[in-house]
All heavy atoms as an XYZ file, in Angstrom:
870
protein
N      -8.853    -81.387   -230.130
C      -9.712    -81.684   -228.988
C      -8.892    -81.555   -227.698
O      -7.750    -81.978   -227.634
C     -10.278    -83.112   -229.127
C     -11.258    -83.434   -228.015
S     -11.932    -85.109   -228.062
C     -12.975    -85.045   -229.488
N      -9.513    -80.987   -226.684
C      -8.852    -80.801   -225.398
C      -8.898    -82.089   -224.600
O      -9.935    -82.739   -224.523
C      -9.543    -79.677   -224.605
O      -9.568    -78.508   -225.405
C      -8.829    -79.402   -223.312
N      -7.765    -82.439   -224.005
C      -7.718    -83.627   -223.160
C      -8.570    -83.387   -221.920
O      -8.627    -82.261   -221.397
C      -6.290    -83.934   -222.737
C      -5.419    -84.432   -223.857
C      -4.059    -84.813   -223.318
C      -3.199    -85.376   -224.411
N      -1.907    -85.843   -223.905
N      -9.231    -84.437   -221.408
C     -10.046    -84.279   -220.197
C      -9.255    -83.715   -219.020
O      -9.777    -82.914   -218.245
C     -10.531    -85.701   -219.905
C     -10.517    -86.386   -221.232
C      -9.351    -85.781   -221.972
N      -7.983    -84.085   -218.889
C      -7.187    -83.574   -217.772
C      -7.004    -82.060   -217.871
O      -7.004    -81.353   -216.858
C      -5.829    -84.268   -217.702
O      -5.108    -84.072   -218.901
N      -6.876    -81.537   -219.064
C      -6.751    -80.086   -219.246
C      -8.057    -79.379   -218.880
O      -8.033    -78.284   -218.309
C      -6.346    -79.749   -220.677
C      -4.921    -80.141   -220.992
C      -4.579    -79.728   -222.430
N      -3.287    -80.230   -222.805
C      -2.155    -79.531   -222.713
N      -2.186    -78.312   -222.250
N      -1.017    -80.069   -223.084
N      -9.180    -80.013   -219.202
C     -10.475    -79.437   -218.838
C     -10.642    -79.397   -217.320
O     -11.128    -78.410   -216.766
C     -11.614    -80.239   -219.469
C     -11.676    -80.109   -220.971
C     -12.686    -81.062   -221.594
O     -12.997    -82.103   -221.032
N     -13.172    -80.702   -222.772
N     -10.215    -80.463   -216.657
C     -10.285    -80.514   -215.197
C      -9.435    -79.404   -214.593
O      -9.871    -78.678   -213.693
C      -9.847    -81.902   -214.667
C      -9.625    -81.885   -213.171
C     -10.867    -82.967   -215.052
N      -8.213    -79.254   -215.085
C      -7.321    -78.214   -214.571
C      -7.861    -76.809   -214.834
O      -7.784    -75.931   -213.971
C      -5.928    -78.371   -215.164
C      -5.137    -79.575   -214.666
C      -3.842    -79.744   -215.469
C      -4.821    -79.429   -213.187
N      -8.423    -76.593   -216.008
C      -8.981    -75.280   -216.340
C     -10.149    -74.956   -215.416
O     -10.266    -73.830   -214.916
C      -9.425    -75.249   -217.804
N     -11.002    -75.940   -215.162
C     -12.126    -75.745   -214.247
C     -11.625    -75.448   -212.846
O     -12.116    -74.538   -212.179
C     -13.038    -76.990   -214.228
O     -13.527    -77.221   -215.557
C     -14.208    -76.804   -213.279
N     -10.625    -76.196   -212.395
C     -10.062    -75.982   -211.055
C      -9.475    -74.577   -210.936
O      -9.687    -73.893   -209.926
C      -8.994    -77.037   -210.747
N      -8.744    -74.134   -211.943
C      -8.159    -72.794   -211.921
C      -9.240    -71.711   -211.841
O      -9.089    -70.726   -211.119
C      -7.270    -72.566   -213.143
C      -5.923    -73.278   -213.112
C      -5.229    -73.168   -214.470
C      -5.044    -72.708   -212.017
N     -10.314    -71.893   -212.574
C     -11.422    -70.933   -212.523
C     -12.073    -70.909   -211.147
O     -12.447    -69.842   -210.654
C     -12.464    -71.250   -213.592
C     -11.977    -70.896   -214.984
O     -11.148    -70.015   -215.157
N     -12.496    -71.587   -215.978
N     -12.203    -72.072   -210.528
C     -12.843    -72.145   -209.210
C     -11.984    -71.517   -208.126
O     -12.470    -70.722   -207.321
C     -13.160    -73.597   -208.839
C     -14.324    -74.232   -209.578
C     -14.399    -75.725   -209.250
C     -15.636    -73.549   -209.236
N     -10.701    -71.864   -208.082
C      -9.864    -71.358   -206.987
C      -9.598    -69.864   -207.111
O      -9.359    -69.193   -206.114
C      -8.528    -72.135   -206.824
C      -7.638    -71.992   -208.058
C      -8.794    -73.583   -206.498
C      -6.267    -72.603   -207.888
N      -9.681    -69.346   -208.304
C      -9.490    -67.916   -208.491
C     -10.793    -67.139   -208.546
O     -10.794    -65.918   -208.505
N     -11.908    -67.867   -208.608
C     -13.197    -67.198   -208.769
C     -14.166    -67.521   -207.653
O     -14.120    -66.916   -206.577
N     -15.039    -68.499   -207.899
C     -16.102    -68.836   -206.953
C     -15.582    -69.206   -205.570
O     -16.102    -68.735   -204.566
C     -16.947    -70.011   -207.481
C     -17.804    -69.620   -208.673
O     -17.888    -68.412   -208.969
O     -18.382    -70.528   -209.294
N     -14.574    -70.059   -205.511
C     -14.068    -70.499   -204.199
C     -13.470    -69.325   -203.426
O     -13.684    -69.192   -202.240
C     -13.023    -71.615   -204.335
C     -13.543    -72.925   -204.897
C     -14.610    -73.549   -204.010
N     -14.967    -74.880   -204.420
C     -15.868    -75.199   -205.334
N     -16.505    -74.255   -205.973
N     -16.152    -76.447   -205.616
N     -12.734    -68.477   -204.113
C     -12.145    -67.315   -203.449
C     -13.239    -66.387   -202.942
O     -13.140    -65.845   -201.837
C     -11.204    -66.583   -204.402
N     -14.289    -66.219   -203.731
C     -15.398    -65.357   -203.311
C     -16.148    -65.971   -202.136
O     -16.592    -65.267   -201.232
C     -16.348    -65.123   -204.476
N     -16.289    -67.306   -202.137
C     -17.053    -67.995   -201.092
C     -16.285    -68.142   -199.781
O     -16.870    -68.054   -198.708
C     -17.470    -69.395   -201.560
C     -18.550    -69.357   -202.625
O     -19.216    -68.309   -202.756
O     -18.714    -70.373   -203.318
N     -14.971    -68.395   -199.859
C     -14.206    -68.768   -198.660
C     -13.019    -67.864   -198.361
O     -12.222    -68.162   -197.487
C     -13.725    -70.216   -198.780
C     -14.850    -71.165   -199.085
C     -14.850    -71.918   -200.247
C     -15.931    -71.292   -198.214
C     -15.897    -72.779   -200.539
C     -16.983    -72.144   -198.503
C     -16.955    -72.881   -199.669
O     -17.990    -73.725   -199.948
N     -12.868    -66.789   -199.066
C     -11.741    -65.905   -198.832
C     -10.512    -66.372   -199.593
O     -10.557    -67.327   -200.359
N      -9.414    -65.679   -199.365
C      -8.177    -66.019   -200.056
C      -7.676    -67.402   -199.691
O      -7.983    -67.937   -198.629
N      -6.900    -67.975   -200.591
C      -6.391    -69.335   -200.388
C      -5.601    -69.460   -199.092
O      -5.792    -70.397   -198.333
C      -5.514    -69.762   -201.561
C      -6.282    -70.150   -202.778
S      -5.173    -70.682   -204.093
C      -5.262    -69.251   -205.149
N      -4.679    -68.509   -198.866
C      -3.846    -68.609   -197.670
C      -4.700    -68.504   -196.411
O      -4.555    -69.326   -195.501
C      -2.765    -67.523   -197.656
C      -1.891    -67.665   -196.450
C      -0.777    -68.449   -196.352
C      -2.091    -67.089   -195.163
N      -0.264    -68.384   -195.072
C      -1.065    -67.543   -194.322
C      -3.043    -66.230   -194.627
C      -0.953    -67.175   -192.993
C      -2.933    -65.858   -193.303
C      -1.896    -66.325   -192.506
N      -5.560    -67.518   -196.340
C      -6.385    -67.325   -195.140
C      -7.260    -68.550   -194.867
O      -7.353    -69.020   -193.736
C      -7.263    -66.082   -195.297
C      -8.091    -65.779   -194.068
C      -8.984    -64.561   -194.255
O      -9.277    -64.179   -195.406
O      -9.387    -64.000   -193.234
N      -7.881    -69.081   -195.899
C      -8.733    -70.258   -195.754
C      -7.943    -71.454   -195.247
O      -8.330    -72.115   -194.280
C      -9.394    -70.579   -197.101
C     -10.342    -71.755   -197.012
O     -10.973    -72.010   -195.998
N     -10.452    -72.469   -198.112
N      -6.809    -71.717   -195.857
C      -6.013    -72.884   -195.458
C      -5.314    -72.677   -194.119
O      -5.114    -73.643   -193.372
C      -5.038    -73.271   -196.578
C      -5.756    -73.921   -197.712
N      -6.408    -73.207   -198.678
C      -5.962    -75.225   -198.004
C      -6.983    -74.039   -199.532
N      -6.730    -75.277   -199.142
N      -4.964    -71.459   -193.796
C      -4.395    -71.175   -192.481
C      -5.440    -71.442   -191.393
O      -5.128    -72.008   -190.340
C      -3.907    -69.724   -192.408
C      -3.360    -69.314   -191.054
C      -2.101    -70.058   -190.619
O      -1.411    -70.671   -191.474
O      -1.798    -70.038   -189.411
N      -6.671    -71.047   -191.648
C      -7.755    -71.296   -190.697
C      -7.978    -72.801   -190.516
O      -8.123    -73.294   -189.393
C      -9.034    -70.607   -191.167
C     -10.100    -70.581   -190.102
O      -9.816    -70.345   -188.935
N     -11.321    -70.809   -190.507
N      -7.982    -73.536   -191.610
C      -8.122    -74.997   -191.540
C      -6.955    -75.591   -190.755
O      -7.148    -76.454   -189.887
C      -8.204    -75.615   -192.954
C      -9.494    -75.176   -193.661
C      -8.132    -77.150   -192.889
C      -9.492    -75.441   -195.155
N      -5.750    -75.125   -191.029
C      -4.561    -75.631   -190.326
C      -4.681    -75.390   -188.825
O      -4.340    -76.277   -188.023
C      -3.300    -74.963   -190.871
N      -5.156    -74.224   -188.427
C      -5.304    -73.921   -187.003
C      -6.304    -74.878   -186.348
O      -6.060    -75.381   -185.242
C      -5.745    -72.464   -186.799
C      -4.693    -71.442   -187.184
C      -3.450    -71.547   -186.309
O      -3.500    -71.835   -185.129
N      -2.294    -71.314   -186.930
N      -7.412    -75.129   -187.011
C      -8.405    -76.061   -186.461
C      -7.846    -77.484   -186.388
O      -8.034    -78.187   -185.391
C      -9.689    -76.029   -187.286
C     -10.510    -74.755   -187.174
C     -11.611    -74.727   -188.236
C     -11.116    -74.622   -185.787
N      -7.150    -77.916   -187.445
C      -6.578    -79.260   -187.451
C      -5.470    -79.381   -186.414
O      -5.354    -80.420   -185.753
C      -6.070    -79.620   -188.840
C      -7.172    -79.960   -189.819
C      -8.525    -79.854   -189.627
C      -6.990    -80.437   -191.144
N      -9.189    -80.233   -190.763
C      -8.276    -80.605   -191.711
C      -5.882    -80.719   -191.908
C      -8.463    -81.067   -193.010
C      -6.079    -81.180   -193.201
C      -7.350    -81.352   -193.749
N      -4.649    -78.352   -186.260
C      -3.601    -78.394   -185.230
C      -4.213    -78.529   -183.842
O      -3.694    -79.273   -183.000
C      -2.705    -77.157   -185.302
C      -1.697    -77.246   -186.418
O      -1.196    -78.309   -186.740
N      -1.406    -76.114   -187.031
N      -5.289    -77.806   -183.593
C      -5.980    -77.944   -182.308
C      -6.509    -79.349   -182.106
O      -6.398    -79.926   -181.020
N      -7.057    -79.934   -183.158
C      -7.581    -81.298   -183.073
C      -6.457    -82.298   -182.802
O      -6.610    -83.227   -181.998
C      -8.309    -81.668   -184.375
C      -8.927    -83.037   -184.339
C     -10.201    -83.220   -183.821
C      -8.238    -84.158   -184.789
C     -10.772    -84.481   -183.769
C      -8.789    -85.410   -184.735
C     -10.069    -85.579   -184.225
O     -10.624    -86.830   -184.164
N      -5.344    -82.106   -183.463
C      -4.227    -83.053   -183.358
C      -3.375    -82.854   -182.104
O      -2.545    -83.705   -181.788
C      -3.333    -82.944   -184.600
C      -3.985    -83.372   -185.910
C      -3.101    -82.992   -187.088
C      -4.292    -84.858   -185.917
N      -3.582    -81.754   -181.393
C      -2.799    -81.458   -180.191
C      -2.924    -82.606   -179.184
O      -4.009    -83.097   -178.919
C      -3.282    -80.147   -179.562
C      -2.483    -79.725   -178.379
N      -1.176    -79.281   -178.497
C      -2.776    -79.691   -177.065
C      -0.725    -78.991   -177.295
N      -1.669    -79.230   -176.404
N      -1.814    -83.038   -178.659
C      -1.732    -84.122   -177.665
C      -2.140    -85.488   -178.209
O      -2.445    -86.382   -177.431
C      -2.568    -83.806   -176.411
C      -1.964    -82.691   -175.605
O      -0.749    -82.482   -175.620
N      -2.804    -81.965   -174.908
N      -2.156    -85.657   -179.530
C      -2.462    -86.981   -180.095
C      -1.164    -87.742   -180.285
O      -0.159    -87.181   -180.710
C      -3.171    -86.867   -181.440
C      -4.649    -86.599   -181.320
S      -5.488    -86.731   -182.910
C      -5.451    -88.498   -183.187
N      -1.214    -89.008   -179.978
C      -0.081    -89.889   -180.227
C      -0.526    -90.946   -181.223
O      -1.662    -91.397   -181.194
C       0.384    -90.577   -178.938
C       1.001    -89.593   -177.951
O       1.639    -88.639   -178.412
O       0.820    -89.785   -176.739
N       0.365    -91.366   -182.065
C       0.059    -92.471   -182.955
C      -0.561    -92.028   -184.266
O      -0.436    -90.887   -184.695
N      -1.275    -92.962   -184.868
C      -1.831    -92.775   -186.195
C      -3.254    -92.235   -186.128
O      -3.956    -92.419   -185.138
C      -1.835    -94.112   -186.949
C      -0.455    -94.622   -187.229
C       0.150    -95.530   -186.373
C       0.240    -94.178   -188.343
C       1.429    -95.998   -186.635
C       1.512    -94.633   -188.608
C       2.108    -95.548   -187.755
N      -3.667    -91.603   -187.208
C      -5.036    -91.136   -187.325
C      -5.955    -92.309   -187.643
O      -5.597    -93.212   -188.387
C      -5.158    -90.104   -188.444
C      -4.433    -88.781   -188.243
C      -4.512    -87.945   -189.510
C      -5.010    -88.033   -187.063
N      -7.143    -92.258   -187.088
C      -8.154    -93.272   -187.383
C      -9.103    -92.735   -188.453
O      -9.071    -91.542   -188.801
C      -8.954    -93.590   -186.110
O      -9.742    -92.462   -185.742
N      -9.960    -93.594   -188.947
C     -10.982    -93.166   -189.906
C     -11.879    -92.105   -189.269
O     -12.259    -91.125   -189.922
C     -11.811    -94.364   -190.359
N     -12.200    -92.274   -187.996
C     -13.007    -91.284   -187.288
C     -12.290    -89.936   -187.241
O     -12.917    -88.887   -187.451
C     -13.323    -91.750   -185.866
C     -14.128    -90.732   -185.079
C     -14.232    -91.044   -183.600
O     -13.555    -91.968   -183.101
O     -15.009    -90.346   -182.924
N     -10.979    -89.948   -186.984
C     -10.212    -88.699   -186.963
C     -10.307    -87.967   -188.298
O     -10.480    -86.750   -188.341
C      -8.740    -88.967   -186.640
C      -8.516    -89.432   -185.213
O      -9.229    -88.957   -184.305
O      -7.617    -90.267   -185.012
N     -10.186    -88.712   -189.379
C     -10.249    -88.106   -190.708
C     -11.615    -87.458   -190.926
O     -11.705    -86.310   -191.381
C      -9.944    -89.140   -191.811
C     -10.215    -88.573   -193.197
C      -8.508    -89.635   -191.699
N     -12.690    -88.162   -190.580
C     -14.037    -87.600   -190.741
C     -14.208    -86.358   -189.856
O     -14.785    -85.358   -190.286
C     -15.096    -88.650   -190.421
N     -13.693    -86.412   -188.627
C     -13.774    -85.242   -187.742
C     -13.015    -84.058   -188.333
O     -13.480    -82.914   -188.275
C     -13.216    -85.571   -186.358
C     -14.166    -86.407   -185.542
O     -15.375    -86.362   -185.716
N     -13.613    -87.192   -184.626
N     -11.858    -84.326   -188.913
C     -11.065    -83.245   -189.487
C     -11.732    -82.668   -190.737
O     -11.659    -81.461   -190.985
C      -9.640    -83.725   -189.764
C      -8.874    -83.990   -188.465
S      -7.266    -84.750   -188.701
C      -6.368    -83.386   -189.418
N     -12.414    -83.511   -191.495
C     -13.162    -83.005   -192.643
C     -14.332    -82.128   -192.180
O     -14.654    -81.125   -192.815
C     -13.655    -84.162   -193.512
C     -12.534    -84.891   -194.225
S     -11.493    -83.815   -195.255
C     -12.669    -83.312   -196.492
N     -14.937    -82.504   -191.054
C     -15.983    -81.655   -190.488
C     -15.390    -80.305   -190.081
O     -16.008    -79.245   -190.287
C     -16.644    -82.339   -189.293
C     -17.830    -81.574   -188.760
C     -18.532    -82.265   -187.606
O     -18.110    -83.358   -187.173
O     -19.508    -81.679   -187.122
N     -14.185    -80.314   -189.516
C     -13.508    -79.057   -189.167
C     -13.240    -78.206   -190.408
O     -13.314    -76.975   -190.352
C     -12.202    -79.334   -188.419
C     -12.366    -79.829   -186.984
C     -11.011    -80.250   -186.412
C     -13.014    -78.766   -186.112
N     -12.935    -78.853   -191.533
C     -12.750    -78.116   -192.775
C     -14.027    -77.362   -193.128
O     -14.000    -76.188   -193.499
C     -12.365    -79.071   -193.904
C     -12.179    -78.413   -195.266
C     -10.936    -78.956   -195.939
C     -13.381    -78.623   -196.138
N     -15.161    -78.027   -192.982
C     -16.444    -77.380   -193.273
C     -16.722    -76.255   -192.282
O     -17.274    -75.214   -192.647
C     -17.581    -78.403   -193.269
C     -17.507    -79.374   -194.428
C     -17.557    -78.616   -195.741
C     -17.496    -79.524   -196.940
N     -17.738    -78.801   -198.196
N     -16.325    -76.449   -191.028
C     -16.487    -75.390   -190.028
C     -15.629    -74.185   -190.418
O     -16.079    -73.036   -190.321
C     -16.138    -75.912   -188.622
C     -17.213    -76.901   -188.164
C     -15.981    -74.768   -187.629
C     -16.851    -77.693   -186.933
N     -14.413    -74.439   -190.868
C     -13.535    -73.343   -191.301
C     -14.170    -72.586   -192.459
O     -14.121    -71.351   -192.497
C     -12.165    -73.907   -191.708
N     -14.767    -73.292   -193.376
C     -15.423    -72.637   -194.506
C     -16.621    -71.811   -194.039
O     -16.876    -70.731   -194.556
C     -15.849    -73.659   -195.551
C     -14.674    -74.194   -196.335
C     -15.119    -75.099   -197.437
N     -14.021    -75.337   -198.359
C     -14.131    -76.064   -199.447
N     -15.282    -76.632   -199.752
N     -13.102    -76.234   -200.239
N     -17.351    -72.340   -193.065
C     -18.494    -71.582   -192.540
C     -18.024    -70.316   -191.842
O     -18.671    -69.278   -191.914
C     -19.315    -72.442   -191.584
C     -20.015    -73.593   -192.279
C     -21.062    -74.269   -191.434
N     -20.646    -74.722   -190.134
C     -20.577    -76.007   -189.776
N     -20.845    -76.961   -190.645
N     -20.233    -76.323   -188.550
N     -16.892    -70.419   -191.147
C     -16.385    -69.280   -190.380
C     -15.944    -68.133   -191.290
O     -16.250    -66.972   -191.027
C     -15.210    -69.731   -189.512
C     -14.621    -68.626   -188.673
C     -13.462    -69.121   -187.843
C     -12.873    -67.967   -187.055
N     -11.470    -68.083   -186.863
N     -15.221    -68.443   -192.346
C     -14.656    -67.398   -193.200
C     -15.489    -67.098   -194.437
O     -15.315    -66.053   -195.046
C     -13.245    -67.793   -193.653
C     -12.173    -67.848   -192.586
C     -10.846    -68.273   -193.199
C     -12.029    -66.497   -191.910
N     -16.338    -68.014   -194.802
C     -17.016    -67.876   -196.077
C     -18.380    -67.219   -195.993
O     -18.819    -66.754   -194.945
N     -19.008    -67.207   -197.137
C     -20.372    -66.717   -197.211
C     -21.308    -67.821   -196.720
O     -20.927    -68.990   -196.655
C     -20.731    -66.340   -198.658
O     -20.564    -67.485   -199.496
C     -19.852    -65.221   -199.176
N     -22.516    -67.445   -196.361
C     -23.495    -68.427   -195.871
C     -23.871    -69.369   -197.005
O     -24.426    -68.946   -198.026
C     -24.738    -67.709   -195.336
C     -25.853    -68.612   -194.831
C     -25.367    -69.440   -193.641
C     -27.064    -67.779   -194.441
N     -23.507    -70.647   -196.831
C     -23.842    -71.674   -197.818
C     -24.397    -72.884   -197.084
O     -23.710    -73.498   -196.274
C     -22.605    -72.078   -198.634
C     -22.099    -70.975   -199.558
C     -20.985    -71.457   -200.435
C     -21.578    -72.282   -201.536
N     -20.623    -72.609   -202.583
N     -25.625    -73.200   -197.364
C     -26.300    -74.338   -196.738
C     -25.498    -75.628   -196.918
O     -25.437    -76.464   -196.018
C     -27.700    -74.475   -197.336
C     -28.546    -75.545   -196.719
C     -29.932    -75.550   -197.370
C     -30.803    -76.636   -196.818
N     -32.127    -76.638   -197.472
N     -24.869    -75.777   -198.068
C     -24.097    -76.977   -198.389
C     -23.019    -77.268   -197.347
O     -22.768    -78.430   -197.010
C     -23.468    -76.818   -199.773
C     -22.756    -78.076   -200.228
O     -23.417    -79.125   -200.326
O     -21.534    -78.003   -200.476
N     -22.367    -76.230   -196.808
C     -21.330    -76.445   -195.794
C     -21.900    -77.014   -194.505
O     -21.234    -77.790   -193.816
C     -20.572    -75.144   -195.523
C     -19.652    -74.781   -196.663
O     -19.070    -75.647   -197.297
N     -19.544    -73.499   -196.934
N     -23.119    -76.647   -194.164
C     -23.773    -77.190   -192.968
C     -24.219    -78.636   -193.219
O     -24.070    -79.499   -192.350
C     -24.966    -76.323   -192.566
C     -24.535    -74.985   -192.041
C     -24.316    -73.916   -192.900
C     -24.306    -74.798   -190.681
C     -23.893    -72.689   -192.416
C     -23.887    -73.568   -190.192
C     -23.679    -72.519   -191.066
O     -23.250    -71.310   -190.582
N     -24.729    -78.898   -194.411
C     -25.143    -80.260   -194.763
C     -23.928    -81.181   -194.799
O     -23.951    -82.284   -194.229
C     -25.880    -80.267   -196.116
C     -27.222    -79.536   -195.971
C     -26.080    -81.692   -196.630
C     -27.899    -79.229   -197.293
N     -22.854    -80.732   -195.443
C     -21.623    -81.538   -195.503
C     -21.054    -81.776   -194.110
O     -20.593    -82.875   -193.803
C     -20.570    -80.865   -196.379
C     -20.889    -80.928   -197.857
O     -21.845    -81.625   -198.239
O     -20.179    -80.264   -198.639
N     -21.067    -80.736   -193.259
C     -20.574    -80.888   -191.891
C     -21.353    -81.937   -191.126
O     -20.782    -82.783   -190.432
N     -22.677    -81.899   -191.270
C     -23.521    -82.910   -190.621
C     -23.240    -84.295   -191.187
O     -23.199    -85.286   -190.448
C     -25.005    -82.549   -190.799
N     -23.001    -84.344   -192.484
C     -22.665    -85.625   -193.114
C     -21.359    -86.188   -192.577
O     -21.270    -87.386   -192.264
N     -20.354    -85.337   -192.421
C     -19.080    -85.797   -191.872
C     -19.224    -86.222   -190.414
O     -18.570    -87.171   -189.967
C     -17.987    -84.734   -192.017
C     -17.424    -84.662   -193.412
C     -17.482    -83.479   -194.147
C     -16.829    -85.774   -194.006
C     -16.961    -83.414   -195.433
C     -16.314    -85.716   -195.281
C     -16.381    -84.531   -195.996
O     -15.867    -84.478   -197.272
N     -20.096    -85.554   -189.656
C     -20.341    -85.967   -188.271
C     -20.957    -87.366   -188.252
O     -20.579    -88.208   -187.431
C     -21.254    -84.964   -187.564
N     -21.881    -87.613   -189.157
C     -22.497    -88.941   -189.244
C     -21.470    -89.992   -189.665
O     -21.447    -91.106   -189.122
C     -23.671    -88.917   -190.229
N     -20.611    -89.641   -190.612
C     -19.551    -90.563   -191.042
C     -18.608    -90.844   -189.875
O     -18.207    -92.002   -189.651
C     -18.782    -89.990   -192.257
C     -17.509    -90.774   -192.534
C     -19.681    -89.973   -193.483
N     -18.264    -89.811   -189.102
C     -17.378    -89.995   -187.941
C     -18.005    -90.964   -186.952
O     -17.320    -91.839   -186.403
C     -17.090    -88.650   -187.262
N     -19.309    -90.828   -186.717
C     -19.992    -91.744   -185.808
C     -19.922    -93.175   -186.325
O     -19.618    -94.107   -185.569
C     -21.457    -91.328   -185.612
C     -22.233    -92.332   -184.809
C     -22.077    -92.389   -183.427
C     -23.082    -93.229   -185.427
C     -22.774    -93.336   -182.682
C     -23.777    -94.170   -184.690
C     -23.622    -94.233   -183.311
N     -20.206    -93.360   -187.602
C     -20.156    -94.713   -188.189
C     -18.748    -95.297   -188.088
O     -18.577    -96.476   -187.782
C     -20.618    -94.686   -189.651
C     -22.091    -94.406   -189.831
C     -22.991    -95.533   -189.347
O     -22.553    -96.702   -189.295
O     -24.153    -95.223   -189.021
N     -17.742    -94.474   -188.348
C     -16.351    -94.944   -188.244
C     -16.007    -95.309   -186.805
O     -15.357    -96.328   -186.557
C     -15.394    -93.882   -188.763
S     -15.481    -93.627   -190.557
N     -16.439    -94.472   -185.843
C     -16.177    -94.755   -184.427
C     -16.862    -96.051   -184.006
O     -16.284    -96.862   -183.282
C     -16.658    -93.594   -183.556
N     -18.095    -96.247   -184.473
C     -18.834    -97.473   -184.134
C     -18.147    -98.694   -184.726
O     -17.973    -99.702   -184.051
C     -20.273    -97.374   -184.625
C     -21.137    -98.541   -184.188
C     -22.575    -98.299   -184.536
C     -23.481    -99.442   -184.139
N     -22.906   -100.740   -183.955
N     -17.741    -98.591   -185.978
C     -17.038    -99.706   -186.635
C     -15.739   -100.031   -185.902
O     -15.420   -101.197   -185.663
C     -16.746    -99.351   -188.095
C     -15.951   -100.384   -188.857
C     -16.722   -101.641   -189.196
O     -17.967   -101.589   -189.226
O     -16.072   -102.688   -189.428
N     -15.001    -98.987   -185.535
C     -13.747    -99.182   -184.811
C     -14.003    -99.862   -183.467
O     -13.302   -100.799   -183.079
C     -13.064    -97.830   -184.608
C     -11.633    -97.923   -184.172
C     -10.970    -96.556   -184.228
O     -10.914    -95.965   -185.317
O     -10.521    -96.095   -183.167
N     -15.033    -99.408   -182.770
C     -15.390    -99.998   -181.483
C     -15.808   -101.462   -181.650
O     -15.388   -102.324   -180.875
C     -16.536    -99.198   -180.846
O     -16.963    -99.804   -179.655
N     -16.615   -101.722   -182.675
C     -17.047   -103.104   -182.941
C     -15.854   -104.005   -183.246
O     -15.785   -105.145   -182.778
C     -18.043   -103.146   -184.108
C     -19.386   -102.535   -183.761
O     -19.663   -102.269   -182.559
O     -20.179   -102.296   -184.702
N     -14.914   -103.495   -184.014
C     -13.727   -104.295   -184.352
C     -12.875   -104.564   -183.111
O     -12.383   -105.668   -182.931
C     -12.894   -103.589   -185.417
C     -13.523   -103.615   -186.781
C     -12.724   -102.803   -187.776
N     -13.402   -102.783   -189.055
C     -12.832   -103.127   -190.196
N     -11.565   -103.483   -190.224
N     -13.503   -103.083   -191.319
N     -12.701   -103.555   -182.269
C     -11.918   -103.732   -181.037
C     -12.608   -104.739   -180.125
O     -11.959   -105.632   -179.580
C     -11.717   -102.383   -180.317
C     -10.748   -101.522   -181.116
C     -11.221   -102.583   -178.892
C     -10.669   -100.084   -180.659
N     -13.926   -104.607   -179.977
C     -14.674   -105.547   -179.144
C     -14.621   -106.956   -179.696
O     -14.542   -107.921   -178.947
C     -16.123   -105.094   -178.978
C     -16.240   -103.866   -178.105
O     -15.379   -103.605   -177.262
N     -17.277   -103.090   -178.323
N     -14.646   -107.085   -181.021
C     -14.562   -108.398   -181.653
C     -13.214   -109.047   -181.365
O     -13.136   -110.228   -181.048
C     -14.767   -108.259   -183.161
O     -14.542   -109.488   -183.805
N     -12.152   -108.275   -181.460
C     -10.808   -108.794   -181.173
C     -10.705   -109.165   -179.699
O     -10.169   -110.214   -179.350
C      -9.725   -107.757   -181.558
C      -8.366   -108.160   -181.027
C      -9.687   -107.575   -183.068
N     -11.246   -108.333   -178.814
C     -11.205   -108.608   -177.378
C     -11.939   -109.902   -177.062
O     -11.434   -110.738   -176.318
C     -11.835   -107.436   -176.585
O     -11.114   -106.245   -176.911
C     -11.779   -107.688   -175.102
N     -13.110   -110.085   -177.658
C     -13.884   -111.312   -177.429
C     -13.116   -112.510   -177.951
O     -13.037   -113.546   -177.298
C     -15.280   -111.211   -178.095
C     -15.984   -112.554   -178.105
C     -16.129   -110.161   -177.389
N     -12.508   -112.401   -179.128
C     -11.737   -113.498   -179.716
C     -10.549   -113.853   -178.826
O     -10.280   -115.030   -178.585
C     -11.260   -113.114   -181.133
O     -12.401   -112.791   -181.933
C     -10.485   -114.238   -181.767
N      -9.862   -112.853   -178.319
C      -8.710   -113.104   -177.441
C      -9.175   -113.777   -176.160
O      -8.564   -114.725   -175.690
C      -7.963   -111.784   -177.142
C      -6.934   -111.979   -176.042
C      -7.291   -111.280   -178.413
N     -10.266   -113.311   -175.575
C     -10.794   -113.910   -174.344
C     -11.180   -115.370   -174.569
O     -10.887   -116.224   -173.751
C     -11.998   -113.117   -173.829
C     -11.610   -111.818   -173.179
C     -12.817   -111.151   -172.575
N     -12.461   -109.836   -172.094
C     -13.270   -108.798   -172.067
N     -14.508   -108.926   -172.511
N     -12.865   -107.634   -171.613
N     -11.849   -115.662   -175.696
C     -12.237   -117.031   -175.997
C     -10.987   -117.905   -176.154
O     -10.935   -119.020   -175.662
C     -13.076   -117.090   -177.264
C     -14.499   -116.656   -177.074
C     -15.295   -116.806   -178.337
C     -16.718   -116.330   -178.167
N     -17.479   -116.437   -179.405
N      -9.972   -117.373   -176.824
C      -8.720   -118.101   -177.015
C      -8.062   -118.387   -175.674
O      -7.566   -119.491   -175.445
C      -7.786   -117.306   -177.931
O      -6.572   -117.977   -178.076
N      -8.067   -117.399   -174.791
C      -7.475   -117.574   -173.444
C      -8.253   -118.615   -172.656
O      -7.670   -119.426   -171.932
C      -7.454   -116.246   -172.680
C      -6.400   -115.281   -173.238
O      -5.520   -115.732   -174.000
O      -6.489   -114.080   -172.906
N      -9.587   -118.605   -172.768
C     -10.413   -119.559   -172.038
C     -10.188   -120.978   -172.541
O     -10.206   -121.934   -171.761
C     -11.894   -119.183   -172.176
C     -12.265   -117.923   -171.401
C     -13.674   -117.445   -171.683
O     -14.394   -118.094   -172.483
O     -14.057   -116.405   -171.146
N      -9.970   -121.143   -173.831
C      -9.745   -122.462   -174.414
C      -8.421   -123.051   -173.927
O      -8.273   -124.269   -173.809
C      -9.772   -122.390   -175.940
C     -11.166   -122.101   -176.486
C     -11.153   -121.785   -177.975
O     -10.073   -121.778   -178.596
O     -12.245   -121.539   -178.515
N      -7.445   -122.201   -173.632
C      -6.154   -122.657   -173.152
C      -6.232   -123.138   -171.712
O      -5.414   -123.914   -171.274
C      -5.122   -121.539   -173.251
C      -4.755   -121.183   -174.674
C      -3.778   -120.015   -174.692
C      -3.492   -119.566   -176.123
N      -2.629   -118.393   -176.147
N      -7.226   -122.631   -170.957
C      -7.319   -122.959   -169.525
C      -7.853   -124.345   -169.308
O      -8.454   -125.009   -169.969
C      -8.244   -121.980   -168.825
O      -7.725   -120.680   -168.957
């Protein structure tokens, strides 16, 4: 019996050499395009990536696939999904920052 990990690897090998290559071009070209988009996104950034940054970069991955690949509705749906995730992450981050700011202000007021 084949181990599940071997089945996963065999499937992955078939995809990267078959369907994925046909859909998105060669591995190097596809990943170089993604790298260029991510480098542009990361240009002039200081510090750590946020959850919103990760979602935005995943959306860029889908854009790269749309640019080089064949027309696939799934890439547009996934891109829209990542945009929605980025918004939710940005909102959560903003809510957390505002919560900390309010807590600090209340603490400062209590000291006065």
